[in-house]
N, C-alpha and C positions, 0 to 999 in steps of 0.2 A: 200327439195332441193332448192325450190324457195327462201326460207328465207336465206339460205347459199349464194346463188348467189347475193341476195340483199346486204348482209354484205361484200362480196368480192368486189362488185361494189363500195360500200361506202369506203372501204379501198383504192382502186385506186383513187377515188375522193379526199379522204383526203390527200394522198401523193402528188397528183398533185397540190393541193392548198397550203398546209403547208410545204411540203417537209419532209425531215428527216435529222437531223444533229447528229454528233457524237463527243463527247469530248468538247462540247461548254459550256460556262457559268457554271452553277452549276454542270454539269456532269464532269467538270474538277476537282471537289472535290471528287465525288463518284467513278469515274473510277480508280484513284490511289489507293483508299481503296480496290477495287476489285482486282486490279493487285498485291497489296502487299499480300493479302491473298493467291493468287496463287503462288507468288514468294516472300517469306519473305526477301530476300536479297535486294529488291528494296527500294529506298528512305531512306537510312540510316541516313540522316542528317535532314530531314524536315517532317517526317510522322506526327508529332504533328499538322501540319497546315491543315491536312484533318481529322485526327482522332478525333479531338475535336467535329466535326459535325457528322461524319459518325459512331462514336461509339454509337450514340443514336438511330440507326436504324438497322434492320435486312437486309436491302436492299443489302449492299455489300456481306455479307455471302451468301445470297440467290443467287445473280448473280454469285458469285464464284462457288457455288455448281452446278448451272445449266451448267456453262462452263465446269466443270470437268466431269459431268455426260454425257453430250452430246458430248464432245470432240471437240466442236466448238471453234472458236476464241471468244474472249471477244466481238469484234465488232459484229459478227453474233448473239451472245446471246442477246446483247442489242437490235439489230434490230428486232429479232423475238419476244422478249417480248414487244417491242414497238408496233409492229403490232397486237399482241394479246390484248394489252391494248386498242387499237383503236376499235377492234371488241367488247370487253366487254363494252366499253363506249357506243357505239351505241345500243347495245342490252339492256343495262340498261335504256337508254333514251326511247327506243321503248316500253319497258315494262311499264315504268312510263306513257308514252303517252296513252297507252291503258287503263289505269285506270282513266286518267284525261279527255281525249277528247272522244267524241262519234263518230266523223266523221273521216274517213280514211285520207283525205287530211290534216286535222289539225294534225293528229298524226305524219305524215311524216314531216310536216313543223316544228313541235316541236322538231324533231330529227335533221333536217338538219340545222336550223338556228344556234344553239349553236355549231354544228359541223363545220360549215363554219367559225365561230368566235373563234375557238379553241385557236388561238394564239393572241387573242385581249388583250391588256394591261388592267389591273384592277386598274383604278384610279391612285393614286400615290404610290402604294405598291411595285413597281418594280417586280410584278408578272404578268404572263399571266393566262388566264382561265385554259389552259393546255399548256404544253411545247412541242416544236417540237423536243425534244430529250427525252431519257428515264430517266425521273426524278421520284424519289419515290413518290413525291407529286401526280403525275398522278395516280399511283396505289392506293394511299390512297383515293383520290377523288372518284375513281370508286368503291372501297369497300364501301364508305359512300353512294353512290347512291343506291347500292344494300341494304344497311342497311335502307335507307329511304323506299324502296319498302317493306321491311320486317315490318317496323313500320306501314305503311299504311295497311298492311294485318293482323296486330295484332300478328305477330311472334316476340315476344320480345326477346326470347333467340337467335334466328338467328341474330337479329339486334345487340345484345350485342356482339356476336362472330365476326361479321363483323367489328364493331367498334374496337374491340380488335386487329383484323388483321390490320386495318388501323393505329392504334396506334403503332404497332410493325414496320410498314413501315415508317410512318411520324408522330411522336407524336404530333407536334403542329397542323397540319391540322386535325388530329383526334380529338383533344381537341375541336376545333370549330365545327366540324361535330357532335360530340356527344352532344354538347350544343344545336345545332339546333334541333336534334332529340328529346331531352328532352322537347323542347318547344311544341311538339305535344302531350305531356302528359296532363292530365286534369289540374294539378297544376304546369305546367312547368314554367310559368312566375313567379309564387310566389317562386319557388325553386331558380330561377336565382336571384331574388331580395334579397332573404335571403342570398344566397352565397355572393353577392356583399356587403351586410351589414356586413358580417363577414370578408371578405377578405380585405376590405379597411382599417379598423383599424389595422389588423395584418400586412399588408404591410407597414403601416406608421411606426410601431415600429421595424419591422424585415428587411426591405429592406436594403441591404448592400450599403455602400458608393461607389462612383465611382471615378476612377482615371483619370488623364489627358490623359493618353495613351488610356484608354477605351473610353473616349469621342471622341478621334480622330478615333478610330476603328469603333464605332457604325455607321451604315448607316443612312444618313439623313432621308430616307423615313420612318424610325421607328417613327419619331416625326411628328405629324400632324402640329405642329407649323412651320415646314419647307416645307410643301406642298404649291404648287402654287394655286392660286384661282380656276383655271379650274380643278385642281385635287380634290378640295372640291366638285365641281359639280358632280364628279364621285361618291361621297357618297350620296348626296341629290337626284340626278336625279333618280337612280334606285329605291330608296325608294318611291319616288313620283309615278313612273311608276307602281310599284308593288301595291301601294295603289289603283290606278285607275283600275288595272287589277282585284283586289279583289272585288271592288265594282261592276264592270261590271259583274263579274261571280257569284255574290252572289245568284241570283235566277236561273241562267242558268247551271253553273257547280260548284256545292258546294265544291268538292274536290279542284278544282283550287283556289277558294276563300280562302279556309282554308290554303293552302300552301302559297299563297301570304301574307295572314295576319301574319302567323308565321315568314316569311322571314322579314317582316317589323319590327316586334318586335325584332327579332334577330339582325337586322342591327342597330336599335336604342340603344339596350343594349351595343353593342360593340363600337358604336360611343361614347357613354358616357364613357366607359372604356378607350378608346383611348385619349379622352380629358383629363381625370385625369392623365394618365401616361405621356402625352406630356407637360402639363402645370403646374404640381405640381412637383417641383424639387426633392422632397423627394422620388418620385416614379420613378426617371429617369432610374434606373437599370432595372426596370420591362418592359421597352419598348421592350425588346427582345421577349416578348410574342406576340408582333405585333398584337394587337386586330383587326386591319383593314384587316388582312387576312380573316376575316369573310366575306369580300366582294367577295371572290372567289366563294363560293356557291351561293351567292346572284346574281352575274352576270350570272353564268351558268343557274340557274333556271329562272331568269328573261327572258333570251333569249329563253329558252325552252317554257315558258308560252306565251311569246310574239309571237313566231312563230305560235303556234297553234291558238291564238286569231286572229291574222292578217288574217290568211287563212279563218277563220270562218266569219270575218267581210267583207272580200272582195272575197267571194267565186265566185262571178260572174266576177271577174277580175283576175283570176288565171294567165292568160298569162302575165299581167303586173307585178304581183308579181314575176313570174318566171324570167322576164327580170331584175327586180331590184335585185333579188337574184344572178343571174349570174354576175351582175355588182359588187355586194358585194364580191363574190368569186374572181373576177378579182382584186379587191382592196387588198384583203388579200394576194393573190399571189404576187402582186407587192411589198407589204410591206416586204414579206419574201426575195424576190430577192434583195431589196434595203438594207436589213439588212446584208445579206451575199453575197455581189457582187462577191467575189473572190472564192466562193465555189460552187460546184454543188448543185442544188436544193435538190437532194436526194443523200446523202452520202452513196451509196451502200457499203456493206462490201468488195466487190471484187474490188473496185476502188483503184487505186494507189493514193498516196498523191496528192492533187489537186493544191497546190500553193507552193511558195518558202519557206514559213514558215514551212508548214507541211513536206516538203521535208527535210528541215534542221533538224526538230524534228525526222524524221524517220532515218536519218543518225546517229544522236546521240543515238537513241535506239539501232541501230545495231552495232555501232562502239565505243562509249565512254564507259569507265569502269563503272561497276555498282555502284562503290563508288564515281563517279565524282560528283562534287558539282558546279552547274552553277550559273551565275548571268546574267541578261539581263534587258533591259528597264523595270522598275517596272510597267509601264503602257502598256506593249507590246500588250495586247489583243485589244487595241484600235488603234494600228498602221495599216496603209493601207495594205490590203491584208491578215491580220491575221484572221479577222472574228471571234474573241472571242474564238478561240481554246486554250485549256489549255496546257501549256508546260508539266506538269507532266503527263497528260493523254496520250500524244503521245510519248514524249521523254523517259518516264519511268526513269527519273533521278531526283535527288534532285535539288532544286533551292532556292535561297534566296527569302524571302517573297516579294510578289508584292503588289500593292496598290489597287487592284480591288477585286479579289476573296478571297485572304488571309485576306483581311480587314474584310470581313463578318464573317469568321470563328474566327478571333482573338477577335471579340466582345463577344464571348461566354465565355471567361475566362480572368479574370484580368491579370494573369501571362502571358498568351499567347499574350494579348494585349501589354504588356510591351516588349516582344520579337519582335512582329511585328513592334512596334514603333521604336525600336532600329535598326532593319534591314532596314526598308524603309527609316528611317532618314539617314542612311549611304549611301543610293543610291540617295539622292536628288541632283538635278542638273546633272542628268545622262548625258545629252548632253555635259557637260563640262569635263567629265572624260577622263583622259589620262592613260598611262601605270602605272604611279606612283599611281594614284587613285585606279586602279584595284588591284595593289599589296597591298595597304592598306586594301582593302576588304579581300584579301587573308590572310593577317596577322591577321585580327580581327576575321573573321568568318570561314576561311578555304576554301573559294571558290577557285577552281583551273581551271575552264573553264568559258568562256564568249561567249555569242551569240551577234553579232553586226550586225546592218544594214549597208550595203555598202553605201547607199545614205543619211544616217543620222548620225550625230556625236553620240558617240565619234569615233575618229580615232587613237587609241593607236598604237604607233610604236613598233616594235621589238617583236611582238607576233607571235607565230607559229600557223598557221591556216590550219589544215589538211582538212577542208571542206569549200567550198564556192559555192554559186550559184548566180544568177543574182541579188538577193536582200540581202542575208544573208551570214555572215562569222561565222564559229565556230572555236574558238581559245583557246589555252591553256594559262593559266596565270603562268609564270615561274619566 
């Protein structure tokens, strides 16, 4: 009972610091896939712009199944699974801490520090350690943490099954997780070097050529050559810290030293791979493997080890560490509020839409025909008050490709990249569009509805607008 109370208290602590958000960022890709499984009539014009990514994971079918079985709304299902993932995360870290550290304060510090830094950015990868919304990557990382526990206990079959579960949920994250676990084997490093020796020549001869549209679609963060200097420090710094941790622990905490050593080897291997993919043009198409995603487990376990070590080193100054920890929590809370200023810190499933953008999306969901095809500012998620909420996730209607989320998905397929390039190209200079420009989009792509900001161009005349609020108009293109 005491342990359950601890975990419930942690969940409250977690929600207070990081909040919870629904339909934001990558969830704007996964949510439409779930909703289309529940209602196949949705998204008749643009399902390919999320299917290219969501077709690689069992996450949408799993969430759709849970929604059907429980009879809950999709929002409630996502929220409950998110809370369960937080519980499983802290339980996995606690179990790992009991194996690594001998003192109780160090064990809880090892759990609390990475938990407080849950939403910390990971160098230049455009990823967080974990997301403040229900991302399949969160579930995959948790499965890999339990796989690590199984490896440390010598339960190879259990570890393999957990890696397989992670692969079904998020294949790319599972690839790097499995790679890290293999490094704990006796000849793990040799296996990696042999694989690299085989893979590099094969990639040289088999890597497909890239198109101009694909180059526009692929995200800059995939290439180390486009990282800022301080983002490079996000690669070197953790490896230096882990090296120091491993040396300090060598005679004190052998398991900690072993984990730190494997993490350094892991980081160096994938740093080398990222350099090859970023600076050798022949390998350009392979940057979608994003080898610097390997930094996610490195950051997570670095803070895990660091929290325990700091508590052990400064055991006589626990009060000072507690004050610094609370200051860190306050900084993370401020960062979340600064990122989503127009949205409640916790987007509870029972709350009504919180801002004008979501209110307009909700009206569209309730009132626009299922076959409606929308167009709006291709960078709408960056507009004031929008807070990165996905149109498809909330409005449940088709929309012409945007320049943010759809760009990421388009990079997965050369054919889809060409479509994305054509659709976003047709929307350039959005602020200069008039009624004639919207009708050209209608003639070319079939879009028949438009969402416009009242205080920001364009101002097309002669449109019928059945909905408007203080910020948004929803109009038909006739």
